[in-house]
N, CA, C and O of each residue as an XYZ file, in Angstrom:
940
protein
N      56.678    -59.344    136.797
C      56.423    -57.866    136.072
C      57.537    -56.797    136.917
O      58.295    -56.173    136.174
N      57.654    -56.594    138.161
C      58.607    -55.858    138.875
C      59.946    -56.161    137.894
O      60.423    -55.428    137.028
N      60.369    -57.453    138.318
C      62.025    -57.537    137.578
C      61.972    -57.354    136.221
O      63.094    -57.137    135.762
N      61.015    -57.360    135.331
C      60.731    -57.137    133.943
C      60.918    -55.438    134.070
O      61.648    -54.903    133.235
N      60.306    -54.651    135.039
C      60.181    -52.824    134.971
C      61.973    -52.743    135.341
O      62.657    -52.092    134.551
N      62.699    -53.448    136.599
C      63.551    -53.626    136.821
C      64.897    -53.586    135.708
O      65.873    -52.846    135.836
N      64.682    -54.553    134.625
C      65.560    -54.685    133.939
C      65.582    -53.685    132.758
O      66.598    -53.207    132.254
N      64.142    -53.413    132.352
C      63.735    -52.513    131.467
C      64.925    -51.017    131.854
O      65.806    -50.446    131.210
N      64.302    -50.842    133.315
C      65.097    -49.322    133.249
C      66.364    -49.580    133.683
O      66.977    -48.525    133.845
N      67.029    -50.581    133.945
C      68.500    -50.820    134.020
C      69.001    -50.508    132.640
O      69.994    -49.799    132.482
N      68.271    -51.073    131.548
C      68.597    -50.965    129.963
C      68.989    -49.968    129.737
O      70.103    -49.657    129.314
N      67.587    -48.956    130.147
C      67.946    -47.445    129.642
C      68.695    -46.746    130.257
O      69.345    -45.841    129.733
N      68.731    -47.043    131.456
C      70.215    -46.165    131.969
C      71.562    -46.314    131.490
O      72.487    -45.513    131.352
N      71.378    -48.107    131.172
C      72.696    -48.171    130.577
C      72.902    -47.461    129.062
O      73.999    -47.315    128.523
N      71.913    -47.148    128.630
C      71.854    -46.722    126.715
C      72.139    -45.226    127.110
O      72.865    -44.551    126.381
N      71.613    -44.724    128.187
C      71.676    -43.437    128.303
C      73.182    -43.049    128.484
O      73.702    -42.241    127.715
N      73.802    -43.570    129.398
C      74.795    -43.490    129.970
C      75.942    -43.784    128.824
O      77.024    -43.197    128.779
N      75.537    -44.723    127.979
C      76.802    -45.101    126.971
C      76.403    -44.294    125.614
O      77.143    -44.528    124.658
N      75.286    -43.333    125.386
C      75.249    -42.664    124.601
C      75.683    -41.154    124.987
O      76.062    -40.305    124.180
N      75.542    -40.980    126.484
C      76.485    -39.698    127.299
C      77.832    -40.137    126.775
O      78.273    -39.401    125.893
N      78.574    -41.148    127.107
C      79.684    -41.174    126.738
C      80.277    -41.384    125.529
O      81.506    -41.346    125.460
N      79.502    -41.634    124.407
C      79.891    -41.439    122.857
C      79.756    -39.892    122.994
O      80.867    -39.361    122.990
N      78.905    -39.169    123.094
C      78.804    -37.540    123.110
C      80.063    -36.987    123.665
O      80.723    -36.062    123.191
N      80.307    -37.680    124.739
C      81.737    -36.704    125.602
C      82.645    -37.101    124.557
O      83.268    -36.143    124.099
N      82.926    -38.263    124.014
C      84.266    -38.917    123.090
C      84.466    -37.654    121.928
O      85.324    -36.802    121.694
N      83.146    -38.064    121.351
C      82.978    -36.940    120.376
C      83.462    -35.748    120.380
O      84.354    -35.354    119.629
N      82.868    -35.069    121.274
C      83.329    -33.492    121.739
C      84.605    -33.573    121.786
O      85.264    -32.718    121.195
N      85.199    -34.539    122.446
C      86.591    -34.447    123.119
C      87.585    -34.745    121.920
O      88.764    -34.408    122.026
N      87.148    -35.330    120.862
C      87.904    -35.704    119.584
C      87.409    -34.488    118.819
O      88.353    -34.245    118.067
N      86.499    -33.622    118.597
C      86.308    -32.527    118.129
C      87.171    -31.146    118.376
O      87.643    -30.379    117.537
N      87.211    -31.098    119.650
C      88.092    -30.167    120.536
C      89.658    -30.256    119.940
O      90.430    -29.395    119.517
N      89.788    -32.130    120.157
C      91.379    -32.335    119.834
C      91.849    -31.711    118.186
O      92.862    -31.085    117.875
N      90.941    -32.063    117.514
C      91.361    -31.846    115.870
C      90.677    -30.135    115.652
O      90.882    -29.447    114.652
N      89.940    -29.762    116.723
C      90.264    -28.166    116.204
C      91.458    -27.225    116.987
O      91.933    -26.179    116.546
N      91.834    -27.950    118.375
C      92.664    -27.217    119.136
C      94.268    -27.172    118.088
O      94.825    -26.155    117.673
N      94.725    -28.698    117.868
C      96.221    -28.805    117.371
C      96.194    -28.208    116.417
O      97.272    -27.613    116.427
N      95.517    -27.856    115.280
C      95.921    -27.094    114.207
C      96.361    -25.674    114.413
O      97.316    -25.138    113.851
N      95.272    -24.945    115.586
C      95.495    -23.626    116.584
C      96.945    -23.883    116.821
O      97.806    -23.577    115.995
N      97.207    -24.475    118.014
C      98.715    -24.789    118.433
C      99.774    -24.996    117.513
O     100.866    -24.468    117.725
N      99.604    -25.615    116.641
C     100.446    -25.722    115.577
C     100.828    -24.157    115.146
O     101.952    -23.697    115.347
N     100.029    -23.596    114.689
C      99.991    -22.186    114.651
C     100.768    -21.149    115.122
O     101.554    -20.408    114.533
N     100.348    -21.226    116.538
C     100.464    -20.544    117.756
C     102.277    -20.494    117.630
O     102.977    -19.485    117.548
N     102.773    -22.136    117.652
C     103.843    -22.261    118.013
C     104.509    -21.721    116.593
O     105.668    -21.332    116.736
N     104.039    -21.641    115.403
C     104.807    -21.240    114.131
C     105.107    -19.670    114.348
O     106.164    -19.065    114.168
N     103.998    -19.248    114.740
C     103.907    -17.301    115.177
C     105.063    -17.241    116.360
O     105.948    -16.397    116.225
N     105.078    -17.928    117.272
C     106.026    -17.685    118.452
C     107.563    -17.818    117.628
O     108.439    -16.953    117.634
N     107.602    -18.770    117.127
C     108.819    -18.971    116.225
C     109.268    -17.626    115.583
O     110.291    -17.003    115.868
N     108.476    -17.342    114.815
C     108.285    -16.218    113.699
C     109.052    -14.721    114.537
O     110.023    -14.005    114.292
N     108.065    -14.771    115.541
C     108.548    -13.896    116.478
C     110.110    -13.656    117.028
O     110.749    -12.618    116.860
N     110.504    -14.664    117.614
C     111.543    -14.761    117.733
C     112.651    -14.691    116.848
O     113.751    -14.344    117.279
N     112.483    -14.974    115.703
C     113.323    -14.994    115.102
C     113.137    -13.570    114.147
O     114.223    -13.187    113.711
N     112.206    -12.892    113.824
C     112.317    -11.766    113.834
C     112.374    -10.378    114.308
O     112.410     -9.287    113.739
N     112.371    -10.854    115.821
C     113.338     -9.616    117.009
C     114.826     -9.885    116.779
O     115.632     -8.956    116.724
N     115.210    -11.269    116.634
C     116.579    -11.708    116.421
C     117.007    -10.478    115.436
O     117.758     -9.546    115.721
N     116.346    -10.716    114.226
C     116.702     -9.850    113.119
C     116.751     -8.444    113.087
O     117.435     -7.771    112.315
N     115.997     -8.037    113.956
C     115.326     -6.711    113.956
C     117.358     -6.216    114.524
O     118.308     -5.694    113.940
N     117.105     -6.789    115.950
C     118.377     -6.047    117.059
C     119.894     -5.963    116.106
O     120.800     -5.132    116.174
N     119.728     -7.305    115.124
C     120.867     -7.109    114.398
C     121.047     -6.142    113.349
O     122.099     -5.686    112.902
N     119.669     -5.860    112.975
C     119.962     -4.685    112.090
C     120.009     -3.289    112.514
O     120.234     -2.427    111.665
N     119.861     -3.040    113.479
C     119.610     -1.675    114.341
C     120.968     -1.329    115.291
O     121.226     -0.297    115.911
N     121.843     -2.763    115.151
C     123.395     -2.594    115.460
C     124.186     -1.510    115.024
O     124.275     -1.424    113.800
N     124.898     -0.497    115.812
C     125.506      0.756    115.706
C     127.083     -0.078    116.188
O     128.099      0.474    115.764
N     127.200     -0.865    116.713
C     128.622     -1.262    117.303
C     128.274     -2.535    118.028
O     127.154     -2.920    118.362
N     129.737     -3.263    118.256
C     129.810     -4.433    118.996
C     130.763     -4.560    120.318
O     131.968     -4.315    120.257
N     130.090     -4.978    121.547
C     131.070     -5.225    122.124
C     132.342     -6.229    122.209
O     132.376     -7.018    121.265
N     133.414     -6.359    123.167
C     134.399     -7.457    122.727
C     133.656     -8.623    123.035
O     134.220     -9.515    122.402
N     133.062     -8.926    123.422
C     132.312    -10.146    123.431
C     131.348    -10.548    122.086
O     130.875    -11.683    122.024
N     131.174     -9.894    121.380
C     130.254     -9.683    120.109
C     128.725     -9.485    120.311
O     127.813     -9.910    119.601
N     128.661     -8.755    121.423
C     127.073     -8.777    121.565
C     127.124     -7.413    120.832
O     127.989     -6.538    120.882
N     125.927     -7.472    120.117
C     125.326     -6.115    119.268
C     124.846     -4.894    120.136
O     123.938     -5.070    120.949
N     125.499     -3.519    119.967
C     125.137     -2.647    120.562
C     124.098     -1.606    119.835
O     124.549     -0.738    119.087
N     122.569     -1.735    120.102
C     121.456     -1.499    119.799
C     121.689      0.243    119.055
O     122.753      0.708    119.467
N     121.168      0.926    118.391
C     120.746      2.148    118.047
C     120.356      2.903    119.366
O     119.714      2.284    120.214
N     120.730      4.279    119.592
C     120.264      4.931    120.693
C     118.872      5.056    121.125
O     118.626      5.300    122.306
N     118.069      4.928    120.378
C     116.346      5.254    120.532
C     116.113      3.921    121.042
O     115.014      3.735    121.564
N     116.912      2.979    120.996
C     116.190      1.308    121.032
C     117.098      1.028    122.411
O     116.564      0.166    123.108
N     118.305      1.535    122.950
C     119.077      1.653    124.130
C     118.268      2.277    125.304
O     118.417      1.926    126.475
N     117.567      3.046    124.967
C     117.197      4.018    126.035
C     115.225      4.129    125.835
O     114.416      5.031    126.055
N     115.111      2.777    125.344
C     113.510      2.471    125.498
C     113.490      1.995    126.949
O     114.373      1.346    127.509
N     112.288      2.443    127.488
C     111.871      2.351    129.032
C     111.994      0.697    129.205
O     112.831      0.221    129.972
N     111.271      0.031    128.583
C     110.932     -1.106    128.657
C     112.676     -2.453    128.482
O     112.927     -3.609    128.822
N     113.132     -1.745    128.035
C     114.534     -2.291    127.139
C     114.425     -2.660    125.823
O     113.378     -3.023    125.289
N     115.336     -2.583    125.375
C     115.755     -2.791    123.709
C     115.239     -4.036    123.164
O     114.467     -4.132    122.210
N     115.931     -5.356    124.131
C     115.369     -6.017    123.498
C     113.915     -6.526    123.841
O     113.459     -7.405    123.110
N     113.164     -6.070    124.856
C     111.733     -6.313    125.178
C     110.899     -5.526    123.751
O     110.005     -5.981    123.038
N     111.443     -4.499    123.713
C     110.672     -3.030    122.528
C     110.432     -4.280    121.332
O     109.333     -4.712    120.985
N     111.900     -4.766    120.764
C     111.897     -5.280    119.806
C     111.258     -6.348    119.628
O     110.805     -6.550    118.502
N     111.045     -7.320    120.672
C     110.182     -8.410    120.612
C     108.709     -8.148    120.691
O     107.946     -8.953    120.157
N     108.137     -6.857    121.448
C     106.791     -6.570    121.145
C     106.377     -6.253    119.714
O     105.411     -6.647    119.060
N     107.819     -5.072    119.278
C     107.348     -4.852    117.731
C     106.970     -6.213    116.939
O     106.037     -6.293    116.140
N     107.834     -7.261    117.285
C     107.984     -8.315    116.065
C     106.482     -8.996    116.575
O     105.965     -9.638    115.660
N     105.827     -8.988    117.613
C     104.675     -9.579    117.930
C     103.636     -8.635    117.084
O     102.741     -9.106    116.382
N     103.773     -7.866    117.175
C     102.656     -6.954    116.524
C     102.636     -6.930    115.042
O     101.656     -6.711    114.330
N     103.949     -7.205    114.645
C     103.742     -7.498    113.385
C     103.315     -8.635    112.851
O     102.698     -8.574    111.788
N     103.532     -9.768    113.412
C     103.809    -10.953    113.263
C     101.835    -10.843    113.213
O     101.277    -11.172    112.167
N     101.207    -10.486    114.117
C      99.674    -10.381    114.618
C      99.160     -9.885    113.462
O      98.411    -10.512    112.713
N      99.621     -8.555    113.267
C      99.135     -8.120    111.869
C      99.167     -8.450    110.488
O      98.496     -8.059    109.532
N     100.080     -9.243    110.600
C     100.368     -9.842    108.916
C      99.568    -10.871    109.175
O      98.684    -11.011    108.331
N      99.568    -11.810    110.238
C      98.957    -12.985    110.249
C      96.999    -12.587    109.545
O      96.321    -12.902    108.567
N      96.849    -11.769    110.768
C      95.380    -11.374    110.270
C      94.963    -10.334    109.225
O      93.795     -9.946    109.235
N      95.784     -9.880    108.372
C      95.614     -9.225    106.957
C      96.238    -10.238    106.106
O      96.307     -9.873    104.932
N      96.729    -11.438    106.351
C      97.792    -11.836    105.200
C      99.144    -11.089    104.180
O      99.475    -11.179    102.998
N      99.561    -10.476    105.167
C     100.789     -9.919    105.171
C     101.684    -10.749    105.213
O     101.445    -11.868    105.667
N     103.122    -10.356    104.683
C     104.218    -11.235    105.197
C     105.056    -10.244    106.380
O     105.474     -9.129    106.069
N     105.221    -10.784    107.678
C     105.631     -9.550    108.672
C     106.940     -9.083    108.202
O     107.243     -7.907    108.407
N     107.900    -10.015    107.484
C     109.298     -9.657    107.036
C     109.339     -8.464    106.116
O     110.193     -7.597    105.927
N     108.120     -8.697    105.590
C     108.142     -7.198    104.627
C     107.790     -6.044    105.442
O     108.495     -5.035    105.414
N     106.782     -6.121    106.141
C     106.566     -4.963    106.949
C     107.957     -4.552    108.033
O     108.517     -3.478    108.254
N     108.092     -5.386    108.348
C     109.689     -5.178    109.258
C     110.890     -4.439    108.341
O     111.694     -3.537    108.574
N     110.634     -5.181    107.322
C     111.841     -4.418    106.031
C     111.661     -2.695    105.869
O     112.472     -1.775    105.976
N     109.946     -2.744    105.507
C     109.425     -1.349    105.206
C     109.744     -0.314    106.530
O     110.168      0.805    106.241
N     109.516     -0.720    108.261
C     109.646     -0.255    109.482
C     111.077      0.008    109.232
O     111.363      1.206    109.210
N     111.866     -0.671    109.074
C     113.758     -0.296    109.369
C     113.806      0.602    108.342
O     114.346      1.638    108.729
N     113.445      0.650    107.111
C     113.903      1.421    106.221
C     113.113      2.987    106.150
O     113.686      3.938    105.618
N     111.902      3.096    106.681
C     111.009      4.263    106.973
C     111.491      4.913    108.422
O     111.599      6.113    108.674
N     111.779      3.677    109.395
C     111.930      4.509    110.656
C     113.521      3.982    111.616
O     114.053      4.576    112.554
N     113.884      2.864    111.037
C     115.214      2.143    111.909
C     114.436      1.694    112.867
O     114.987      1.554    113.959
N     113.294      1.420    112.788
C     112.269      0.823    114.084
C     112.461      1.733    115.457
O     112.724      1.302    116.580
N     112.216      3.375    114.979
C     112.214      4.406    115.961
C     111.055      4.759    115.777
O     110.648      5.260    114.729
N     110.106      4.448    117.189
C     108.727      4.864    117.032
C     108.364      6.523    117.158
O     107.241      7.021    117.082
N     109.236      6.995    117.304
C     109.134      8.222    117.224
C     110.289      9.150    116.775
O     110.984      9.973    117.371
N     110.218      8.622    115.259
C     110.801      9.079    114.104
C     110.323     10.202    113.503
O     109.252      9.769    113.078
N     110.380     11.554    113.109
C     109.467     12.159    112.531
C     109.992     12.252    110.695
O     111.148     12.529    110.373
N     109.388     12.093    110.148
C     109.564     12.670    108.506
C     109.507     13.698    108.119
O     108.935     14.550    108.798
N     110.058     14.013    106.921
C     110.145     15.093    106.130
C     108.821     15.945    106.033
O     108.754     17.174    106.008
N     107.569     14.853    105.975
C     106.467     15.036    105.471
C     105.494     15.216    107.000
O     104.269     15.342    106.993
N     106.231     15.195    108.072
C     105.602     14.686    109.205
C     105.256     13.513    109.672
O     104.478     13.396    110.619
N     105.768     12.570    109.088
C     105.104     11.114    108.920
C     105.561     10.511    110.654
O     106.520     10.973    111.272
N     104.850      9.668    111.071
C     104.725      9.380    112.615
C     104.875      7.624    112.423
O     104.583      6.854    111.507
N     105.437      7.467    113.684
C     105.595      5.864    113.887
C     106.631      4.881    112.967
O     107.129      5.173    111.880
N     106.786      3.734    113.672
C     107.866      2.867    112.803
C     107.525      2.540    111.467
O     108.518      2.159    110.846
N     106.292      2.553    110.677
C     105.697      2.777    109.890
C     105.582      4.030    108.834
O     105.369      3.841    107.637
N     105.732      5.211    109.363
C     105.703      6.549    109.059
C     104.697      7.045    108.355
O     104.820      7.723    107.336
N     103.549      6.681    108.942
C     102.072      7.047    108.638
C     102.309      8.499    108.437
O     103.004      9.221    109.152
N     101.514      8.904    107.164
C     101.011     10.333    106.850
C     100.350     10.599    107.461
O      99.418      9.795    107.422
N     100.103     11.828    108.554
C      99.347     12.493    108.919
C      97.883     13.101    107.844
O      96.719     13.331    108.172
N      98.483     13.195    106.684
C      98.117     14.078    105.791
C      96.583     13.170    105.126
O      95.541     13.471    104.544
N      97.155     12.123    105.571
C      96.092     10.707    104.625
C      94.328     11.018    105.748
O      94.308     11.265    106.953
N      93.499     10.930    105.122
C      92.443     10.991    105.614
C      92.082      9.788    107.004
O      91.651      9.879    108.153
N      92.503      8.801    106.183
C      92.436      7.555    107.271
C      93.592      7.698    108.342
O      93.611      6.817    109.202
N      94.386      8.508    108.399
C      95.228      8.523    109.372
C      94.941      9.046    110.553
O      95.638      8.889    111.556
N      93.669      9.840    110.486
C      93.285     10.074    111.670
C      92.557      9.247    112.306
O      92.133      9.817    113.311
N      92.179      8.161    112.239
C      91.902      6.819    112.646
C      92.755      6.323    113.927
O      92.396      5.622    114.873
N      93.861      6.851    113.674
C      95.175      6.242    114.416
C      95.417      7.494    115.292
O      95.706      8.602    114.838
N      95.262      7.179    116.638
C      95.319      8.155    117.748
C      96.690      8.496    118.021
O      96.992      9.606    118.458
N      97.719      7.398    117.733
C      98.960      7.893    117.811
C      99.741      8.886    116.925
O     100.835      9.432    117.066
N      98.542      8.939    115.705
C      98.858      9.927    114.637
C      98.406     11.324    114.778
O      99.015     12.268    114.275
N      97.211     11.449    115.547
C      96.415     12.557    115.522
C      96.451     13.056    116.746
O      95.962     14.163    116.975
N      97.176     12.130    117.938
C      97.111     13.016    119.093
C      98.530     13.343    119.740
O      99.238     12.378    120.029
N      99.043     14.750    120.012
C     100.177     14.689    119.761
C     100.619     14.473    121.890
O     101.676     14.133    122.422
N      99.494     14.794    122.414
C      99.363     14.573    123.904
C      99.900     12.651    124.674
O     100.478     12.192    125.660
N      99.168     12.119    123.316
C      98.971     10.573    123.225
C     100.354      9.985    122.988
O     100.833      8.896    123.306
N     100.887     11.102    122.291
C     102.344     10.211    121.437
C     103.128     11.036    122.761
O     104.273     10.625    122.948
N     102.794     11.842    123.448
C     104.045     12.252    124.692
C     103.962     11.093    125.279
O     104.967     10.383    125.253
N     102.831     10.640    125.909
C     102.532      9.338    127.116
C     102.666      8.225    126.629
O     102.739      7.200    127.307
N     102.734      8.280    125.025
C     103.103      6.617    124.486
C     104.936      5.961    124.626
O     105.450      4.859    124.436
N     105.563      7.580    125.134
C     107.169      7.508    125.556
C     107.423      6.641    126.534
O     108.532      6.106    126.546
N     106.614      6.374    127.385
C     106.743      5.711    128.362
C     106.246      4.138    128.596
O     106.669      3.364    129.454
N     105.159      3.873    127.521
C     104.445      2.679    127.721
C     105.586      1.860    126.476
O     106.314      2.278    125.576
N     105.135      0.111    127.202
C     105.853     -0.516    126.296
C     105.310     -0.979    125.022
O     104.166     -1.408    124.869
N     106.225     -0.862    124.096
C     105.712     -0.996    122.770
C     105.031     -0.016    122.013
O     104.279     -0.111    121.043
N     105.595      1.268    122.882
C     105.532      2.725    122.501
C     104.055      2.911    121.562
O     104.115      3.766    120.678
N     102.771      2.168    121.715
C     101.633      2.205    120.896
C     101.667      2.427    119.787
O     101.114      3.248    119.056
N     102.831      1.115    119.567
C     103.026      0.985    118.194
C     101.790     -0.199    117.645
O     101.505      0.121    116.491
N     101.291     -0.958    117.908
C     100.486     -1.704    117.582
C      99.519     -1.557    116.732
O      99.280     -2.461    115.931
N      98.630     -0.142    116.752
C      97.708      0.573    116.226
C      98.334      1.233    114.643
O      97.726      1.487    113.604
N      99.753      1.361    114.989
C     100.403      1.934    113.797
C     100.588      0.889    112.452
O     100.390      1.016    111.244
N     101.134     -0.340    113.435
C     101.183     -1.432    112.535
C     100.074     -2.161    111.876
O     100.118     -2.766    110.805
N      99.008     -1.998    112.736
C      97.673     -2.510    112.198
C      97.111     -1.424    110.779
O      96.650     -1.859    109.724
N      97.289     -0.105    111.093
C      96.916      0.518    109.897
C      97.467      0.333    108.864
O      96.903      0.244    107.774
N      99.044      0.223    109.140
C      99.911      0.542    107.948
C      99.756     -1.065    107.280
O     100.117     -1.237    106.116
N      99.230     -2.157    108.040
C      98.863     -3.484    107.522
C      97.863     -3.191    106.484
O      97.968     -3.388    105.274
N      96.866     -2.687    107.145
C      95.228     -2.585    106.513
C      95.741     -2.028    104.995
O      95.419     -2.537    103.921
N      96.628     -0.841    105.184
C      96.937     -0.061    103.867
C      97.995     -0.984    102.730
O      97.860     -0.918    101.508
N      98.968     -1.767    103.383
C      99.161     -2.865    102.475
C      98.499     -4.003    101.768
O      98.712     -4.547    100.684
N      97.447     -4.232    102.920
C      96.881     -4.974    102.025
C      95.659     -4.991    100.895
O      95.151     -5.887    100.221
N      95.445     -3.600    101.017
C      94.193     -2.819    100.272
C      95.477     -2.530     98.880
O      95.162     -2.813     97.724
N      96.941     -1.926     99.223
C      97.212     -1.875     97.971
C      97.861     -2.950     97.114
O      98.274     -2.732     95.975
N      97.929     -4.158     97.749
C      97.711     -5.468     97.113
C      96.795     -5.827     96.276
O      96.960     -6.450     95.227
N      95.719     -5.398     96.777
C      94.532     -5.728     95.943
C      94.201     -4.566     94.839
O      93.679     -4.753     93.740
N      94.514     -3.658     95.244
C      94.595     -2.575     93.847
C      95.677     -2.768     92.934
O      95.535     -2.398     91.768
N      96.634     -3.248     93.278
C      97.661     -3.871     92.309
C      98.063     -5.017     91.661
O      99.074     -5.341     91.037
N      96.635     -5.757     92.071
C      96.340     -7.338     91.473
C      97.802     -8.122     92.311
O      98.631     -8.712     91.618
N      97.904     -8.065     93.267
C      98.777     -8.833     94.433
C     100.271     -8.733     93.781
O     101.141     -9.604     93.760
N     100.289     -8.017     93.498
C     102.040     -7.579     92.624
C     102.777     -6.542     94.146
O     102.541     -5.357     94.382
N     103.656     -7.467     94.927
C     104.452     -6.895     95.624
C     104.955     -5.406     95.818
O     104.841     -4.464     96.602
N     105.761     -5.859     94.291
C     106.763     -4.456     93.847
C     105.571     -2.790     93.586
O     105.706     -1.593     93.839
N     104.551     -3.596     93.002
C     103.386     -2.455     92.508
C     102.994     -1.829     93.872
O     103.043     -0.608     94.023
N     102.620     -2.632     94.824
C     101.445     -2.449     95.342
C     102.724     -1.531     96.687
O     102.339     -0.586     97.375
N     103.694     -1.916     96.740
C     104.915     -0.852     97.647
C     104.787      0.543     97.281
O     104.591      1.485     98.048
N     104.943      0.575     95.780
C     105.206      1.749     94.992
C     103.640      2.378     95.336
O     103.638      3.580     95.603
N     102.326      1.690     95.356
C     101.477      2.537     95.815
C     101.509      3.147     97.231
O     101.147      4.308     97.421
N     101.967      2.313     98.259
C     102.007      2.536     99.405
C     103.085      3.500     99.632
O     103.079      3.961    100.773
N     103.994      3.923     98.872
C     105.190      5.053     99.199
C     104.681      6.239     98.270
O     105.094      7.343     98.627
N     103.724      6.221     96.956
C     103.396      7.550     96.572
C     101.760      7.161     95.996
O     101.317      7.733     95.001
N     101.270      6.535     96.454
C     100.153      6.595     95.964
C      99.508      5.850     94.531
O      98.287      5.778     94.396
N     100.223      5.438     93.735
C      99.877      4.930     92.439
C     100.634      3.505     92.558
O     101.759      3.389     93.044
N      99.920      2.519     92.085
C     100.587      1.113     91.607
C     101.944      1.017     90.896
O     101.953      1.420     89.733
N     103.276      0.471     91.491
C     104.441      1.041     90.774
C     104.940      2.098     90.723
O     105.755      2.242     89.812
N     104.767      2.919     91.363
C     104.806      4.493     91.726
C     106.430      4.666     91.898
O     106.896      5.632     91.293
N     107.293      3.911     92.596
C     108.331      4.137     92.985
C     109.369      2.642     93.065
O     110.049      2.327     94.041
N     109.275      1.976     91.944
C     110.654      0.750     91.874
C     111.546      0.782     92.676
O     111.636     -0.103     93.526
N     112.572      1.978     92.596
C     113.548      2.032     93.663
C     113.537      1.679     95.348
O     114.260      1.062     96.130
N     111.824      2.729     95.427
C     111.624      1.908     96.753
C     111.834      0.645     97.133
O     112.693      0.194     97.891
N     110.461     -0.209     96.187
C     110.100     -1.194     96.183
C     111.543     -2.152     96.477
O     111.561     -2.963     97.403
N     112.705     -1.946     95.587
C     113.359     -2.870     95.532
C     114.231     -2.797     96.707
O     114.824     -3.825     97.032
N     114.444     -1.382     97.609
C     114.958     -1.152     98.569
C     114.391     -1.914     99.662
O     115.110     -2.344    100.564
N     113.057     -2.116     99.629
C     112.325     -2.580    100.597
C     112.490     -4.171    100.612
O     112.509     -4.790    101.676
N     112.608     -4.801     99.357
C     112.694     -6.615     99.212
C     113.984     -6.986     99.489
O     114.222     -8.054    100.054
N     115.428     -5.694     98.922
C     116.449     -6.345     99.860
C     116.529     -6.307    101.210
O     117.169     -7.142    101.849
N     115.869     -5.311    101.751
C     116.009     -5.185    103.160
C     115.220     -6.284    103.461
O     115.995     -6.989    104.108
N     114.044     -6.936    103.389
C     113.520     -8.100    103.763
C     114.500     -9.623    104.104
O     114.498    -10.417    105.044
N     115.369     -9.514    102.682
C     116.731    -10.377    102.431
C     117.553    -10.318    103.505
O     117.682    -11.223    104.329
N     118.199     -9.114    103.518
C     118.735     -8.666    104.640
C     118.401     -9.147    106.334
O     119.238     -9.115    107.237
N     117.154     -9.530    106.452
C     116.514     -9.325    107.721
C     116.037    -10.786    108.139
O     115.592    -11.163    109.223
N     116.280    -11.563    106.855
C     116.195    -13.210    106.776
C     117.797    -13.505    107.337
O     118.140    -14.117    108.348
N     118.518    -12.932    106.448
C     119.936    -13.694    106.479
C     120.258    -13.037    107.764
O     121.381    -13.399    108.114
N     119.650    -12.105    108.719
C     120.270    -11.819    109.934
C     119.624    -13.073    111.038
O     120.190    -13.527    112.033
N     118.307    -13.428    110.508
C     117.672    -14.569    111.573
C     118.456    -15.551    111.134
O     119.100    -16.042    112.062
N     118.738    -16.206    109.736
C     119.940    -17.231    109.612
C     118.787    -18.067    109.045
O     118.675    -19.230    109.433
N     117.997    -17.605    108.233
C     117.272    -18.092    107.176
C     117.282    -17.455    105.744
O     117.401    -16.234    105.648
N     117.153    -18.300    104.541
C     117.386    -18.181    103.665
C     116.145    -16.922    103.041
O     115.075    -16.628    103.573
N     116.615    -16.481    102.036
C     115.434    -15.259    101.501
C     114.295    -16.221    100.534
O     114.510    -16.962     99.574
N     112.897    -15.819    101.309
C     111.974    -16.591    100.833
C     111.927    -17.694    101.599
O     111.218    -18.479    100.969
N     112.332    -18.284    102.758
C     111.916    -18.985    103.907
C     111.685    -19.053    104.944
O     111.852    -19.958    105.762
N     111.086    -17.651    105.042
C     110.968    -17.252    106.229
C     109.560    -18.388    107.010
O     108.902    -19.106    106.257
N     109.292    -18.375    108.521
C     108.310    -19.143    108.976
C     107.285    -18.390    109.271
O     106.965    -18.122    110.429
N     106.478    -17.847    107.896
C     105.397    -16.948    108.503
C     104.563    -16.722    107.334
O     104.885    -17.241    106.265
N     103.494    -15.982    107.433
C     102.147    -15.979    106.605
C     102.765    -15.292    105.500
O     103.296    -14.200    105.700
N     102.750    -15.879    104.215
C     103.172    -15.002    103.232
C     101.863    -15.476    102.021
O     101.566    -16.558    101.513
N     101.330    -14.135    101.894
C     100.529    -14.527    100.710
C     100.561    -14.005     99.414
O      99.987    -14.512     98.451
N     101.446    -12.670     99.393
C     101.086    -12.200     98.600
C     102.974    -12.324     97.734
O     104.001    -12.344     98.412
N     102.952    -12.386     96.205
C     104.612    -12.665     96.107
C     104.839    -11.442     94.619
O     104.057    -10.948     93.808
N     106.015    -11.363     94.805
C     106.164    -10.292     93.730
C     107.035    -10.754     92.456
O     107.863    -11.655     92.591
N     106.846    -10.157     91.289
C     106.795    -10.632     89.962
C     108.518    -10.971     89.935
O     109.039    -11.440     88.924
């Protein structure tokens, strides 16, 4: 009888161990299936950040050294963190916001170049601020501290990235809403972003789309072949 109980106890422990092993293997499998796509997405985003920052540097070049190295615009040359780091940071912000809101970061980069030349402290004719030139007269602009707080903007001059994440995030939200209102048409949405109505400025939209192509060329990519999240398409 004692031998029988011992055998049963041993079998029970063996079954428990096997069940635990099975559960552990299943969890590992599930974790692998979950993390592999995330790792691939992260690698894709890192590649886009590198390509985008390279293109941005090429587009703000004002001259070249004898060795062919680009000399960037004054505002970037004198960035406290260095021009390459600043542009790489901007590129990361653009990709992050693009991924979150389903906006092509190359499109937003084209807008930033045309709006401000990637100068975070450019001041528009109507008081627009940030690399995407947010109009402080907009009601929702007050949500962005960089727009509403002058003391904060002065402090941002010494900060890596110049506090532009919040500016880019806000602009991405505006572009996303513009796309929804304009039936996912990029040209019309750009017009809404610029003038307040769908298709309001066709010339502006064409300039932005042409600049997007220039950025892609500067990165060695064919137009429309960027390794980025592109949800909307123009007519």
